[in-house]
VODREN-972843 format. One record per residue (C-alpha): residue number from 1; residue in three letters; x, z, y. Coordinates in nm, 2 decimals. Last residue first. Example, Ala and Ser with C-alpha at 12.3 -4.5 7.8 and 13.67 -1.06 7.14 Angstrom:
! residues 2
<2 'Ser' <1.37 0.71 -0.11>> <1 'Ala' <1.23 0.78 -0.45>> 
This chain:
! residues 470
<470 'Ala' <-2.39 1.07 4.97>> <469 'Pro' <-2.05 0.93 4.87>> <468 'Lys' <-1.96 0.59 5.00>> <467 'Glu' <-2.06 0.29 4.78>> <466 'Leu' <-1.78 0.07 4.67>> <465 'Lys' <-1.76 -0.28 4.81>> <464 'Gln' <-1.46 -0.20 5.04>> <463 'Leu' <-1.27 -0.08 4.73>> <462 'Glu' <-1.31 -0.42 4.57>> <461 'Glu' <-1.17 -0.61 4.87>> <460 'Trp' <-0.88 -0.37 4.89>> <459 'Leu' <-0.81 -0.44 4.52>> <458 'Ser' <-0.79 -0.81 4.59>> <457 'Glu' <-0.55 -0.74 4.87>> <456 'Val' <-0.35 -0.52 4.63>> <455 'Arg' <-0.33 -0.81 4.38>> <454 'Lys' <-0.21 -1.05 4.66>> <453 'Lys' <0.05 -0.80 4.77>> <452 'Thr' <0.18 -0.75 4.42>> <451 'Thr' <0.21 -1.13 4.37>> <450 'Glu' <0.42 -1.15 4.68>> <449 'Leu' <0.64 -0.86 4.57>> <448 'Asp' <0.72 -1.01 4.23>> <447 'Cys' <0.54 -0.90 3.91>> <446 'Glu' <0.50 -0.61 3.67>> <445 'Asn' <0.26 -0.43 3.91>> <444 'Asp' <-0.05 -0.44 3.70>> <443 'Leu' <-0.31 -0.26 3.90>> <442 'Leu' <-0.58 -0.08 3.70>> <441 'Phe' <-0.90 0.02 3.88>> <440 'Gly' <-1.15 0.30 3.81>> <439 'Ala' <-0.86 0.46 3.61>> <438 'Tyr' <-0.89 0.77 3.39>> <437 'Pro' <-0.85 0.57 3.07>> <436 'Lys' <-0.52 0.42 3.20>> <435 'Lys' <-0.34 0.75 3.22>> <434 'Ala' <-0.26 0.79 2.84>> <433 'Glu' <-0.13 0.43 2.83>> <432 'Ile' <0.11 0.52 3.12>> <431 'Pro' <0.28 0.78 2.91>> <430 'Leu' <0.27 1.15 3.02>> <429 'Gln' <0.64 1.24 3.09>> <428 'Ala' <0.92 1.37 2.87>> <427 'Lys' <0.97 1.03 2.70>> <426 'Leu' <1.01 0.87 3.04>> <425 'Ile' <1.31 1.09 3.12>> <424 'Asn' <1.47 1.00 2.79>> <423 'Glu' <1.42 0.63 2.85>> <422 'Ala' <1.59 0.66 3.19>> <421 'Glu' <1.88 0.84 3.03>> <420 'Gln' <1.91 0.57 2.77>> <419 'Leu' <1.90 0.30 3.04>> <418 'Ser' <2.19 0.46 3.22>> <417 'Ile' <2.15 0.61 3.56>> <416 'Ala' <2.17 0.47 3.91>> <415 'Asp' <1.84 0.62 4.02>> <414 'Arg' <1.66 0.30 4.11>> <413 'Lys' <1.84 0.08 3.85>> <412 'Ala' <1.77 0.32 3.56>> <411 'Leu' <1.41 0.37 3.68>> <410 'Arg' <1.35 -0.01 3.71>> <409 'Ile' <1.48 -0.07 3.36>> <408 'Ala' <1.29 0.22 3.21>> <407 'Gln' <0.96 0.10 3.37>> <406 'Glu' <1.03 -0.25 3.25>> <405 'Glu' <1.04 -0.14 2.89>> <404 'Ala' <0.74 0.10 2.93>> <403 'Ser' <0.53 -0.19 3.06>> <402 'Ile' <0.40 -0.17 3.42>> <401 'His' <0.13 0.03 3.57>> <400 'Val' <-0.04 0.14 3.90>> <399 'Val' <-0.35 0.35 3.82>> <398 'Val' <-0.61 0.34 4.09>> <397 'Val' <-0.86 0.63 4.08>> <396 'Thr' <-1.21 0.64 4.22>> <395 'Asp' <-1.43 0.87 4.42>> <394 'Phe' <-1.16 1.14 4.41>> <393 'Leu' <-1.14 1.51 4.38>> <392 'Tyr' <-1.26 1.52 4.02>> <391 'Val' <-0.95 1.33 3.91>> <390 'Leu' <-0.73 1.63 4.01>> <389 'Asn' <-0.64 1.75 3.66>> <388 'Leu' <-0.28 1.82 3.74>> <387 'Glu' <-0.15 1.59 3.47>> <386 'Ile' <-0.38 1.31 3.58>> <385 'Leu' <-0.28 1.32 3.95>> <384 'Leu' <0.08 1.38 3.88>> <383 'Pro' <0.21 1.10 4.11>> <382 'Val' <-0.05 1.18 4.37>> <381 'Ala' <-0.09 0.92 4.65>> <380 'Val' <-0.41 0.97 4.83>> <379 'Gln' <-0.57 0.66 4.98>> <378 'Ile' <-0.84 0.72 5.24>> <377 'Ile' <-1.11 0.45 5.29>> <376 'Ala' <-1.25 0.57 5.62>> <375 'Gly' <-1.62 0.64 5.69>> <374 'Pro' <-1.58 0.93 5.93>> <373 'Asn' <-1.31 0.75 6.13>> <372 'Lys' <-1.13 0.96 6.40>> <371 'Gln' <-1.26 1.30 6.28>> <370 'Thr' <-1.23 1.16 5.93>> <369 'Ile' <-0.85 1.13 5.95>> <368 'Ala' <-0.80 1.48 6.09>> <367 'Glu' <-1.03 1.63 5.83>> <366 'Val' <-0.85 1.45 5.54>> <365 'Gln' <-0.52 1.57 5.67>> <364 'Arg' <-0.64 1.93 5.69>> <363 'Phe' <-0.78 1.91 5.34>> <362 'Phe' <-0.45 1.78 5.20>> <361 'Ala' <-0.25 2.06 5.39>> <360 'Asp' <-0.48 2.32 5.23>> <359 'Tyr' <-0.44 2.16 4.89>> <358 'Ile' <-0.06 2.17 4.92>> <357 'Pro' <-0.07 2.53 5.05>> <356 'Pro' <-0.27 2.64 4.74>> <355 'His' <-0.06 2.43 4.50>> <354 'Thr' <0.28 2.57 4.58>> <353 'Phe' <0.29 2.93 4.47>> <352 'Ser' <0.05 2.91 4.17>> <351 'Glu' <0.23 2.59 4.07>> <350 'Leu' <0.56 2.78 4.03>> <349 'Lys' <0.38 3.03 3.80>> <348 'Lys' <0.23 2.75 3.60>> <347 'Arg' <0.57 2.59 3.56>> <346 'Lys' <0.71 2.93 3.45>> <345 'Glu' <0.43 2.95 3.18>> <344 'Leu' <0.50 2.59 3.06>> <343 'Asp' <0.87 2.64 3.01>> <342 'Asn' <1.03 2.32 2.91>> <341 'Phe' <1.09 2.17 3.25>> <340 'Val' <1.03 2.49 3.45>> <339 'Ile' <1.39 2.61 3.49>> <338 'Lys' <1.55 2.26 3.49>> <337 'Ser' <1.31 2.15 3.76>> <336 'Met' <1.40 2.44 3.99>> <335 'Ala' <1.76 2.36 3.96>> <334 'Lys' <1.69 1.99 4.05>> <333 'Arg' <1.46 2.09 4.34>> <332 'Asp' <1.72 2.32 4.50>> <331 'Leu' <1.49 2.47 4.76>> <330 'Arg' <1.65 2.48 5.11>> <329 'Gly' <1.86 2.77 5.22>> <328 'Asp' <2.16 2.57 5.35>> <327 'Pro' <2.36 2.67 5.03>> <326 'Glu' <2.08 2.52 4.82>> <325 'Leu' <1.83 2.77 4.67>> <324 'Val' <1.70 2.81 4.31>> <323 'Gln' <1.97 3.06 4.23>> <322 'Lys' <1.82 3.29 4.49>> <321 'Gly' <1.58 3.44 4.24>> <320 'Phe' <1.28 3.30 4.04>> <319 'Tyr' <1.00 3.54 4.16>> <318 'Asp' <1.11 3.64 4.51>> <317 'Val' <1.27 3.30 4.57>> <316 'Ile' <0.94 3.12 4.48>> <315 'Lys' <0.73 3.36 4.69>> <314 'Ala' <0.95 3.30 4.99>> <313 'Leu' <0.94 2.93 4.94>> <312 'Ala' <0.56 2.93 4.94>> <311 'Asp' <0.54 3.14 5.26>> <310 'Ser' <0.75 2.88 5.44>> <309 'Gly' <1.06 2.98 5.63>> <308 'Pro' <1.28 2.71 5.48>> <307 'Glu' <1.06 2.42 5.37>> <306 'Val' <0.85 2.47 5.06>> <305 'Val' <0.52 2.34 5.20>> <304 'Gln' <0.69 2.02 5.34>> <303 'Arg' <0.83 1.90 5.01>> <302 'Ala' <0.49 1.92 4.83>> <301 'Ile' <0.33 1.75 5.13>> <300 'Leu' <0.56 1.45 5.10>> <299 'Asp' <0.49 1.42 4.73>> <298 'Phe' <0.12 1.46 4.80>> <297 'Asp' <0.12 1.16 5.03>> <296 'Ile' <-0.20 1.10 5.23>> <295 'Leu' <-0.23 0.74 5.34>> <294 'Pro' <-0.48 0.58 5.58>> <293 'Ala' <-0.63 0.26 5.43>> <292 'Gly' <-0.64 -0.02 5.68>> <291 'Leu' <-0.47 -0.33 5.52>> <290 'Lys' <-0.13 -0.21 5.63>> <289 'Glu' <-0.19 0.12 5.45>> <288 'Leu' <-0.29 -0.07 5.13>> <287 'Val' <0.04 -0.26 5.14>> <286 'Ala' <0.24 0.06 5.18>> <285 'Ser' <0.04 0.23 4.90>> <284 'Val' <0.12 -0.05 4.66>> <283 'Thr' <0.49 -0.04 4.74>> <282 'Thr' <0.50 0.34 4.70>> <281 'Lys' <0.32 0.32 4.36>> <280 'Gly' <0.58 0.08 4.23>> <279 'Cys' <0.59 0.17 3.86>> <278 'Ala' <0.92 0.37 3.90>> <277 'Ile' <0.76 0.69 3.77>> <276 'Gly' <0.42 0.64 3.62>> <275 'Gly' <0.09 0.58 3.78>> <274 'Thr' <-0.12 0.73 4.06>> <273 'Ile' <-0.33 0.64 4.37>> <272 'Gly' <-0.64 0.85 4.42>> <271 'Val' <-0.90 0.68 4.64>> <270 'Leu' <-1.12 0.90 4.86>> <269 'Leu' <-1.40 0.70 5.02>> <268 'Pro' <-1.48 0.89 5.34>> <267 'Lys' <-1.82 1.04 5.42>> <266 'Gly' <-1.76 1.25 5.73>> <265 'Lys' <-1.59 1.55 5.87>> <264 'Gly' <-1.36 1.62 5.58>> <263 'Arg' <-1.48 1.51 5.24>> <262 'Ala' <-1.21 1.71 5.05>> <261 'Lys' <-1.33 2.03 5.23>> <260 'Ser' <-1.68 1.97 5.09>> <259 'Leu' <-1.54 1.90 4.75>> <258 'Ile' <-1.36 2.23 4.75>> <257 'Glu' <-1.66 2.43 4.88>> <256 'Asp' <-1.89 2.27 4.62>> <255 'Leu' <-1.63 2.36 4.34>> <254 'Lys' <-1.59 2.72 4.46>> <253 'Glu' <-1.67 2.94 4.16>> <252 'Tyr' <-1.59 2.73 3.86>> <251 'Ser' <-1.34 2.51 4.06>> <250 'Leu' <-1.11 2.81 4.12>> <249 'Pro' <-1.03 2.82 3.75>> <248 'Phe' <-1.16 3.13 3.58>> <247 'Gln' <-0.95 3.44 3.50>> <246 'Pro' <-0.98 3.58 3.86>> <245 'Ala' <-1.35 3.62 3.81>> <244 'Leu' <-1.33 3.80 3.47>> <243 'Asp' <-1.32 4.15 3.60>> <242 'Thr' <-1.22 4.34 3.29>> <241 'Glu' <-1.43 4.51 3.02>> <240 'Ile' <-1.44 4.22 2.77>> <239 'Gly' <-1.07 4.13 2.82>> <238 'Ala' <-0.93 3.78 2.90>> <237 'Phe' <-0.83 3.72 2.53>> <236 'Ser' <-0.58 3.45 2.46>> <235 'Ile' <-0.70 3.15 2.25>> <234 'Pro' <-0.44 3.07 1.98>> <233 'Tyr' <-0.46 2.78 2.04>> <232 'Arg' <-0.48 2.59 2.36>> <231 'Val' <-0.68 2.52 2.68>> <230 'Gly' <-0.44 2.56 2.97>> <229 'Arg' <-0.50 2.23 3.14>> <228 'Arg' <-0.19 2.07 2.99>> <227 'Tyr' <-0.31 2.18 2.65>> <226 'Leu' <-0.65 2.02 2.72>> <225 'Ala' <-0.47 1.69 2.78>> <224 'Glu' <-0.26 1.73 2.46>> <223 'Met' <-0.58 1.80 2.26>> <222 'Gly' <-0.76 1.50 2.40>> <221 'His' <-0.46 1.27 2.31>> <220 'Leu' <-0.44 1.42 1.97>> <219 'Ala' <-0.81 1.38 1.90>> <218 'Lys' <-0.80 1.01 2.01>> <217 'Gln' <-0.50 0.96 1.78>> <216 'Leu' <-0.70 1.10 1.49>> <215 'Leu' <-1.00 0.88 1.56>> <214 'Gly' <-0.87 0.59 1.36>> <213 'Ala' <-0.84 0.80 1.05>> <212 'Pro' <-1.22 0.86 1.05>> <211 'Leu' <-1.29 1.23 1.06>> <210 'Ala' <-1.37 1.48 0.79>> <209 'Met' <-1.39 1.84 0.92>> <208 'Ala' <-1.35 2.17 0.74>> <207 'Leu' <-1.43 2.53 0.81>> <206 'Asp' <-1.22 2.81 0.66>> <205 'Glu' <-1.27 3.18 0.75>> <204 'Asp' <-1.37 3.29 0.39>> <203 'Gln' <-1.10 3.08 0.23>> <202 'Ala' <-1.13 2.75 0.05>> <201 'His' <-0.98 2.80 -0.30>> <200 'Gly' <-1.11 2.47 -0.45>> <199 'Tyr' <-1.29 2.62 -0.74>> <198 'Arg' <-1.46 2.93 -0.59>> <197 'Arg' <-1.45 2.84 -0.22>> <196 'Glu' <-1.53 2.48 -0.29>> <195 'Gly' <-1.82 2.58 -0.52>> <194 'Tyr' <-1.96 2.82 -0.28>> <193 'Cys' <-1.97 2.56 0.00>> <192 'Pro' <-1.71 2.46 0.26>> <191 'Ile' <-1.89 2.46 0.59>> <190 'Tyr' <-1.89 2.10 0.74>> <189 'Leu' <-1.78 1.91 1.05>> <188 'Ser' <-1.83 1.54 1.03>> <187 'Pro' <-1.65 1.29 1.25>> <186 'Lys' <-1.82 0.95 1.28>> <185 'Gly' <-1.78 0.63 1.08>> <184 'Thr' <-2.13 0.68 0.95>> <183 'Asn' <-2.09 0.61 0.58>> <182 'Phe' <-1.73 0.74 0.53>> <181 'Cys' <-1.80 1.05 0.75>> <180 'Arg' <-2.12 1.13 0.56>> <179 'Ala' <-1.95 1.08 0.22>> <178 'Ile' <-1.64 1.28 0.29>> <177 'Gly' <-1.77 1.57 0.50>> <176 'Asp' <-2.13 1.64 0.42>> <175 'Ser' <-2.07 1.52 0.07>> <174 'Cys' <-1.80 1.78 0.03>> <173 'Ser' <-2.07 2.03 0.10>> <172 'Ser' <-2.19 2.00 -0.26>> <171 'Glu' <-2.39 2.33 -0.22>> <170 'Gly' <-2.58 2.36 0.11>> <169 'Val' <-2.69 2.02 0.25>> <168 'Cys' <-2.54 2.12 0.59>> <167 'Tyr' <-2.53 1.88 0.88>> <166 'Phe' <-2.34 1.83 1.20>> <165 'Glu' <-2.43 1.64 1.52>> <164 'Met' <-2.16 1.58 1.78>> <163 'Val' <-2.27 1.51 2.13>> <162 'Glu' <-2.07 1.22 2.29>> <161 'Tyr' <-1.79 1.20 2.54>> <160 'Arg' <-1.58 0.89 2.58>> <159 'Ser' <-1.28 1.11 2.65>> <158 'Phe' <-1.25 1.49 2.59>> <157 'Gln' <-1.51 1.49 2.31>> <156 'Leu' <-1.26 1.46 2.03>> <155 'Ser' <-1.04 1.73 2.19>> <154 'Asn' <-1.33 1.96 2.24>> <153 'Ile' <-1.42 1.92 1.87>> <152 'Leu' <-1.06 1.99 1.77>> <151 'Leu' <-1.05 2.30 1.99>> <150 'Met' <-1.37 2.42 1.83>> <149 'Met' <-1.21 2.37 1.49>> <148 'Gln' <-0.91 2.58 1.58>> <147 'Ala' <-1.14 2.87 1.69>> <146 'Pro' <-1.36 2.83 1.38>> <145 'Asn' <-1.06 2.84 1.13>> <144 'Ala' <-0.91 2.53 1.00>> <143 'Tyr' <-0.92 2.26 0.73>> <142 'Ile' <-0.87 1.90 0.83>> <141 'Leu' <-0.98 1.61 0.61>> <140 'Val' <-0.86 1.27 0.72>> <139 'Met' <-1.05 0.94 0.67>> <138 'Asp' <-1.01 0.59 0.53>> <137 'Pro' <-0.64 0.64 0.49>> <136 'Glu' <-0.36 0.38 0.54>> <135 'Phe' <-0.11 0.50 0.27>> <134 'Pro' <0.13 0.79 0.20>> <133 'Asn' <0.26 0.84 0.55>> <132 'Tyr' <0.40 1.18 0.44>> <131 'Ala' <0.22 1.38 0.71>> <130 'Leu' <-0.11 1.26 0.57>> <129 'Pro' <-0.08 1.49 0.27>> <128 'Ala' <-0.23 1.29 -0.01>> <127 'Leu' <-0.57 1.19 -0.17>> <126 'Val' <-0.66 0.89 -0.38>> <125 'Val' <-1.00 0.78 -0.50>> <124 'Ala' <-1.09 0.53 -0.77>> <123 'Asp' <-1.33 0.24 -0.87>> <122 'Tyr' <-1.50 0.16 -0.55>> <121 'Asn' <-1.77 -0.08 -0.44>> <120 'Gly' <-2.03 -0.05 -0.72>> <119 'Thr' <-2.18 0.27 -0.61>> <118 'Ser' <-2.27 0.35 -0.24>> <117 'Ile' <-2.09 0.65 -0.09>> <116 'Arg' <-2.32 0.95 -0.11>> <115 'Pro' <-2.52 1.17 0.13>> <114 'Ile' <-2.70 1.46 -0.03>> <113 'Ser' <-3.06 1.48 0.09>> <112 'Ala' <-3.21 1.33 -0.22>> <111 'Glu' <-3.04 1.60 -0.43>> <110 'Met' <-3.19 1.87 -0.21>> <109 'Lys' <-3.54 1.73 -0.22>> <108 'Arg' <-3.52 1.70 -0.60>> <107 'Gly' <-3.40 2.06 -0.63>> <106 'Asp' <-3.68 2.18 -0.41>> <105 'Glu' <-3.92 1.99 -0.64>> <104 'Lys' <-3.75 2.13 -0.95>> <103 'Thr' <-3.82 2.48 -0.82>> <102 'Ala' <-3.65 2.78 -0.67>> <101 'Thr' <-3.33 2.61 -0.57>> <100 'Trp' <-2.96 2.66 -0.62>> <99 'Val' <-2.91 2.78 -0.97>> <98 'Ile' <-3.09 2.59 -1.25>> <97 'Ser' <-3.31 2.42 -0.99>> <96 'Arg' <-3.02 2.19 -0.88>> <95 'Phe' <-2.99 2.03 -1.22>> <94 'Ser' <-3.36 1.98 -1.28>> <93 'Gly' <-3.43 1.82 -0.94>> <92 'Asp' <-3.56 1.48 -1.07>> <91 'Lys' <-3.25 1.29 -0.94>> <90 'His' <-3.01 1.54 -1.09>> <89 'Thr' <-3.14 1.51 -1.45>> <88 'Ala' <-3.15 1.13 -1.40>> <87 'Pro' <-2.78 1.12 -1.35>> <86 'Val' <-2.65 0.99 -1.01>> <85 'Glu' <-2.45 0.67 -1.07>> <84 'Cys' <-2.07 0.66 -1.08>> <83 'Leu' <-1.77 0.62 -0.86>> <82 'Gly' <-1.98 0.63 -0.54>> <81 'Leu' <-1.78 0.93 -0.41>> <80 'Ile' <-2.09 1.16 -0.43>> <79 'Ser' <-2.15 1.03 -0.79>> <78 'Pro' <-1.78 1.11 -0.87>> <77 'Cys' <-1.83 1.48 -0.78>> <76 'Thr' <-2.17 1.55 -0.95>> <75 'Ser' <-2.08 1.36 -1.26>> <74 'Phe' <-1.91 1.66 -1.42>> <73 'Leu' <-1.55 1.75 -1.50>> <72 'Phe' <-1.40 1.46 -1.32>> <71 'Asp' <-1.13 1.24 -1.46>> <70 'Asp' <-1.38 0.99 -1.60>> <69 'Ala' <-1.48 0.88 -1.25>> <68 'Val' <-1.13 0.78 -1.15>> <67 'Ala' <-0.87 1.01 -0.99>> <66 'Gly' <-0.57 1.03 -0.76>> <65 'Val' <-0.34 1.30 -0.64>> <64 'Thr' <-0.05 1.34 -0.39>> <63 'Trp' <0.06 1.70 -0.39>> <62 'Asp' <0.13 1.90 -0.07>> <61 'Phe' <0.06 2.23 -0.26>> <60 'Ser' <-0.21 2.37 -0.03>> <59 'Arg' <-0.38 2.07 0.14>> <58 'Val' <-0.32 1.84 -0.16>> <57 'Gln' <-0.40 2.08 -0.44>> <56 'Gly' <-0.71 2.21 -0.26>> <55 'Ile' <-0.85 1.85 -0.22>> <54 'Leu' <-0.80 1.79 -0.59>> <53 'Gln' <-0.97 2.11 -0.68>> <52 'Cys' <-1.26 2.04 -0.44>> <51 'Leu' <-1.31 1.71 -0.62>> <50 'Thr' <-1.35 1.88 -0.96>> <49 'Val' <-1.12 1.84 -1.25>> <48 'Lys' <-1.10 1.74 -1.62>> <47 'Asn' <-0.75 1.78 -1.76>> <46 'Ala' <-0.40 1.65 -1.69>> <45 'Pro' <-0.52 1.50 -1.36>> <44 'Arg' <-0.31 1.21 -1.23>> <43 'Arg' <-0.02 1.28 -0.99>> <42 'Leu' <0.10 1.02 -0.75>> <41 'Phe' <0.45 1.04 -0.61>> <40 'Pro' <0.42 0.70 -0.43>> <39 'Val' <0.09 0.51 -0.45>> <38 'Lys' <0.12 0.17 -0.61>> <37 'Gly' <0.00 0.28 -0.96>> <36 'Leu' <-0.33 0.40 -0.81>> <35 'Gln' <-0.40 0.04 -0.71>> <34 'Ser' <-0.48 -0.03 -1.08>> <33 'Arg' <-0.79 0.18 -1.03>> <32 'Asp' <-0.95 -0.11 -0.83>> <31 'Lys' <-1.16 -0.09 -0.52>> <30 'Leu' <-0.98 0.22 -0.39>> <29 'Met' <-1.13 0.49 -0.17>> <28 'Lys' <-0.87 0.66 0.06>> <27 'Val' <-0.84 1.02 0.17>> <26 'Ala' <-0.56 1.17 0.38>> <25 'Val' <-0.55 1.55 0.38>> <24 'Pro' <-0.43 1.75 0.67>> <23 'Phe' <-0.18 2.00 0.53>> <22 'Tyr' <-0.30 2.36 0.56>> <21 'Lys' <-0.24 2.66 0.79>> <20 'Leu' <-0.27 2.46 1.11>> <19 'Arg' <-0.11 2.57 1.43>> <18 'Met' <-0.35 2.35 1.62>> <17 'Leu' <-0.09 2.22 1.86>> <16 'Ala' <0.19 2.21 1.61>> <15 'Glu' <-0.02 2.06 1.33>> <14 'Leu' <-0.14 1.79 1.57>> <13 'Arg' <0.22 1.70 1.66>> <12 'Arg' <0.31 1.69 1.29>> <11 'Val' <0.01 1.47 1.23>> <10 'Leu' <0.11 1.20 1.48>> <9 'Lys' <0.47 1.18 1.38>> <8 'Gly' <0.38 1.16 1.01>> <7 'Trp' <0.10 0.91 1.06>> <6 'Asp' <0.34 0.65 1.19>> <5 'Asn' <0.09 0.37 1.14>> <4 'Lys' <0.09 0.05 0.93>> <3 'Glu' <0.22 0.15 0.59>> <2 'Glu' <0.15 -0.11 0.33>> <1 'Met' <0.00 0.00 0.00>> 
């Protein structure tokens, strides 16, 4: 089976963010049992097994296992996978009424409610730890506790939001995961049933989710975005007896006030300009400014609020020490960057000193612009607009982009560094592809200056068509 995706890299990142206890399980249905022989390190059952046993062997022992209908102890498991037909004693409710339902009629209803993969299409099933890149899976099974699972759900809903509906047939819960996910192409959360806990060793706190393999990257992108916003596992406790107000983001309490300040004295159109390093955002902003869009530059503001004598600089020095200062008393931005680069908590602390005065300066500049022109189209250049979760401030966002290869070349040339150094810098930043989904407009700047000007002029025409906020 040809490997197409680097599942190992993806799943290791997911495991780190979720702090998973078990291996995520790759599941693939095979049309012909002869394909089992092509799977590396495959183990076939030495005795009759249940499906939950096979899943448990993969997620706990990191085995790769495969089976056909005859390998299963009873027809219940392979009939859910579409490897055999449902026996008549199941269809009429007899089987379920022995233990799980009061009457045969209840058993019949239960059996009819269990989702199954259609028979006649598949001849075998193979399961393996996804981290090993075993094959291109149909779906992935993730076992986690409720807190971890809620984070996974939030991550899947982060972009292209939709409500998730989950089901519970009761016993044979593997059908709620594997068969339902396979048939619908949607993630399916399920509660491992009695059988899976007894025979598959699912623990008391375990929940499980089956999700189409193609959605794993979406989940990871959402989880990384939430991590940058402070939502991560394990979830820290704020305290059930403490004053919670300071624990919430400012937007919870003062969103209307913030948006009112961002509007200034009129009804401007606020356009966020962002992109990656060395993508040409400054050039784009300069052309827009000539066309009539006043510019507010967050980078410039960020430098101004930490000038010698500023309250922000005093707080920074008090917390981080004088080693972050240049001999002339100015902030040593390179030294500061080294301190916070790989330390998220210190970065958050730094932001707590600098962000309030930056926003205050931003609001003042908006107000000054709108006093002169209440209906202005104001461009706001924010290199880390996405990372700082500022999308909500703007009526639309323009993402200036170029290819990663060209980005590295331009950065190396601009900063007089090697191409390898430039590539390492880019690896530490949010990639352009992750920023594009936030864009109201994408501006491809991998071109000469004249072409850039024409593209910005077209962008300006489109911005003028946008409706101003009410």
